[in-house]
C-alpha positions in Angstrom: 6.6 -2.7 11.3 8.2 0.6 12.1 10.6 -1.2 14.4 11.5 -3.6 11.7 12.2 -0.7 9.3 15.0 0.6 11.5 17.1 -2.5 10.6 19.8 -1.8 8.0 18.7 -4.7 5.9 15.0 -4.0 6.1 12.8 -4.5 3.0 12.0 -1.1 1.6 11.3 -1.8 -2.1 7.6 -1.0 -2.0 8.2 2.3 0.0 10.9 3.3 -2.5 8.6 2.5 -5.4 5.7 4.5 -3.9 7.9 7.6 -3.3 9.6 7.5 -6.7 6.2 7.1 -8.5 4.7 10.1 -6.6 7.6 12.3 -7.4 7.4 11.4 -11.1 3.7 12.1 -11.2 4.2 15.5 -9.5 6.9 16.4 -12.0 4.7 15.3 -15.0 1.7 17.3 -13.7 3.9 20.3 -12.7 2.1 20.4 -9.4 4.3 22.3 -6.9 2.5 22.1 -3.5 3.3 24.6 -0.8 1.7 22.5 2.0 1.5 18.7 2.0 0.3 15.9 4.2 2.2 12.6 3.7 0.8 9.5 5.3 2.6 6.2 5.7 6.0 7.3 4.3 7.8 4.7 6.4 11.3 5.6 5.0 10.7 9.3 5.0 12.1 9.6 1.5 9.1 11.2 -0.1 8.6 13.8 2.7 12.3 14.7 2.6 12.2 15.1 -1.2 9.2 17.4 -1.0 10.9 19.5 1.7 13.9 19.9 -0.6 11.4 21.4 -3.1 10.4 24.1 -0.5 7.2 22.3 0.5 6.0 22.5 4.1 5.3 18.8 4.9 3.2 17.3 7.7 4.2 13.6 8.3 1.6 11.2 9.7 1.7 7.5 10.5 -1.4 5.3 11.3 0.8 3.3 13.7 1.1 6.5 15.7 -2.6 7.1 15.9 -3.4 8.9 12.7 -6.8 7.7 11.5 -7.7 8.1 7.8 -11.3 7.3 8.6 -11.6 10.5 10.7 -11.6 14.2 9.7 -8.0 15.2 8.9 -6.7 18.1 11.0 -4.3 20.8 9.9 -5.7 21.5 6.4 -6.2 22.7 3.9 -3.4 21.0 2.0 -2.3 21.5 -1.6 -1.3 17.8 -1.7 -2.2 14.7 0.3 -0.3 11.5 -0.3 -1.2 8.2 1.3 1.2 5.3 0.9 0.4 1.7 1.5 -2.4 2.4 4.0 -5.8 2.8 2.4 -6.1 -0.9 1.5 -6.5 -1.7 5.2 -9.1 0.9 6.3 -12.6 -0.3 7.1 -14.3 2.6 5.4 -12.4 3.4 2.2 -15.1 5.8 0.8 -15.2 7.6 4.1 -11.4 7.9 4.1 -11.4 9.4 0.6 -14.1 11.9 1.5 -12.0 13.0 4.5 -9.0 13.4 2.3 -10.9 15.4 -0.2 -12.3 17.7 2.5 -8.8 18.4 3.8 -7.6 19.6 0.4 -7.5 23.2 -0.7 -9.3 24.0 -4.0 -7.0 22.8 -6.7 -5.4 20.4 -4.3 -4.3 16.9 -5.4 -4.6 13.5 -3.7 -2.4 10.6 -4.6 -2.9 7.2 -2.9 -0.8 4.1 -3.6 -1.4 0.7 -2.0 -1.4 -3.0 -2.9 -4.3 -3.8 -5.1 -6.2 -6.9 -6.4 -3.9 -9.4 -8.0 -1.1 -9.1 -5.4 0.8 -12.1 -4.2 -0.5 -14.9 -6.4 2.3 -17.3 -5.4 1.5 -16.8 -1.7 -2.2 -17.3 -2.3 -1.5 -20.6 -4.1 0.8 -21.8 -1.4 -1.8 -21.0 1.3 -4.5 -22.9 -0.7 -2.1 -25.9 -0.9 -1.5 -25.7 2.8 -5.2 -25.3 3.8 -6.5 -28.1 1.5 -10.2 -28.4 1.4 -10.9 -25.8 4.1 -9.1 -22.6 3.0 -8.8 -19.9 5.7 -8.8 -16.2 5.1 -5.0 -15.5 4.9 -5.1 -12.1 3.1 -7.3 -9.1 3.5 -9.5 -8.1 0.5 -8.0 -5.8 -2.1 -9.7 -3.5 -4.6 -9.0 -3.4 -8.4 -8.8 -0.6 -10.9 -12.5 -0.6 -11.7 -13.5 -0.4 -8.1 -10.9 2.3 -7.5 -12.4 4.4 -10.3 -15.9 4.0 -9.0 -14.7 5.1 -5.5 -13.1 8.3 -6.8 -16.3 9.2 -8.7 -18.5 8.5 -5.7 -16.3 10.6 -3.4 -16.3 13.7 -5.7 -12.8 13.9 -7.0 -12.3 15.8 -10.3 -10.3 14.3 -13.2 -9.7 11.0 -11.4 -6.9 8.7 -12.6 -6.6 5.1 -11.7 -3.9 2.7 -12.7 -2.1 -0.4 -11.6 1.5 -1.5 -12.2 3.3 -4.7 -11.3 6.4 -5.0 -9.2 8.1 -8.5 -9.4 10.4 -9.6 -6.6 12.1 -13.0 -6.4 12.6 -15.0 -3.2 14.5 -18.1 -2.3 12.0 -19.2 0.4 8.5 -18.6 1.6 9.9 -17.5 4.9 11.8 -14.7 3.2 8.6 -13.5 1.5 6.7 -13.5 4.7 9.5 -11.6 6.5 9.4 -8.9 3.8 5.6 -8.6 4.1 5.8 -8.1 7.8 8.5 -5.6 7.5 6.4 -3.6 5.0 3.1 -3.8 6.9 1.5 -6.3 4.4 0.7 -9.1 6.7 -2.9 -10.2 7.3 -5.0 -7.3 8.7 -8.3 -9.2 9.2 -9.9 -9.2 12.6 -10.4 -13.0 12.2 -7.3 -14.2 10.2 -8.0 -17.9 10.6 -6.0 -20.5 12.5 -2.2 -20.5 12.2 -0.6 -23.2 10.0 0.6 -26.3 11.9 3.9 -27.8 11.0 2.6 -30.1 8.3 0.5 -27.4 6.6 3.5 -25.0 6.7 5.6 -27.7 5.0 3.0 -28.0 2.3 3.0 -24.2 1.8 6.8 -24.1 1.6 6.9 -27.0 -0.9 4.2 -25.4 -3.1 6.0 -22.0 -3.1 9.3 -23.6 -4.0 7.8 -25.7 -6.8 6.3 -22.5 -8.4 9.8 -21.2 -9.0 12.9 -22.1 -11.0 16.5 -22.3 -10.2 15.8 -22.0 -6.5 13.9 -18.8 -6.7 10.2 -18.0 -6.9 9.0 -14.7 -8.3 6.1 -13.0 -6.5 4.1 -10.2 -7.9 2.9 -7.0 -6.2 0.2 -5.1 -8.0 0.4 -1.5 -6.9 -2.8 0.5 -7.4 -2.7 4.3 -7.5 -5.6 6.6 -7.2 -5.3 10.3 -7.9 -7.8 13.1 -8.2 -8.2 16.8 -7.6 -10.5 19.0 -5.5 -12.2 21.5 -7.8 
């Protein structure tokens, strides 16, 4: 994924949306962190924006070995932001506890990642391709209700949970899949099921095209954001 992001034409719309949303939230809350940890900022835009606000930013990337399921070094932080990563951890409650433990009193956590309801067109296309024996093509995703329960269980104060849609249109199923790979949204399951053969792939492509109009199919990304404070 990181190698794909170096291409001039790489898909970055999710990363850009994550960064813009976090900055809007910080401005609304008037939270001005002096020390921040930013995880999964593949474009570097959020970290650079925080540094321009005189914040000392530590940048971490799971692909380089940073593990959100382990105690987080270098704290305490006034702000910890996780972008597009927490939906793929095996122990999400544990990861949230480690984030909370790494915050300073009064520190804020913001985590944005794909939530339940993502990629309905792709799901339908895969069901059409698999027929009577559907395979696990997408990893499970949590919804707003589950996100709220997780923040309460892991001890965050004043938790806020919301979801927002981001619609993107594609000419082909291949273009959608290429964007997903470039943004780290491909199947993360240990057992992802068998690959599609040529006939099944043709069915998926046909179903995806028929779901659109005028040669384009609109796919929806549901972005879930969890935020909470350490009291």
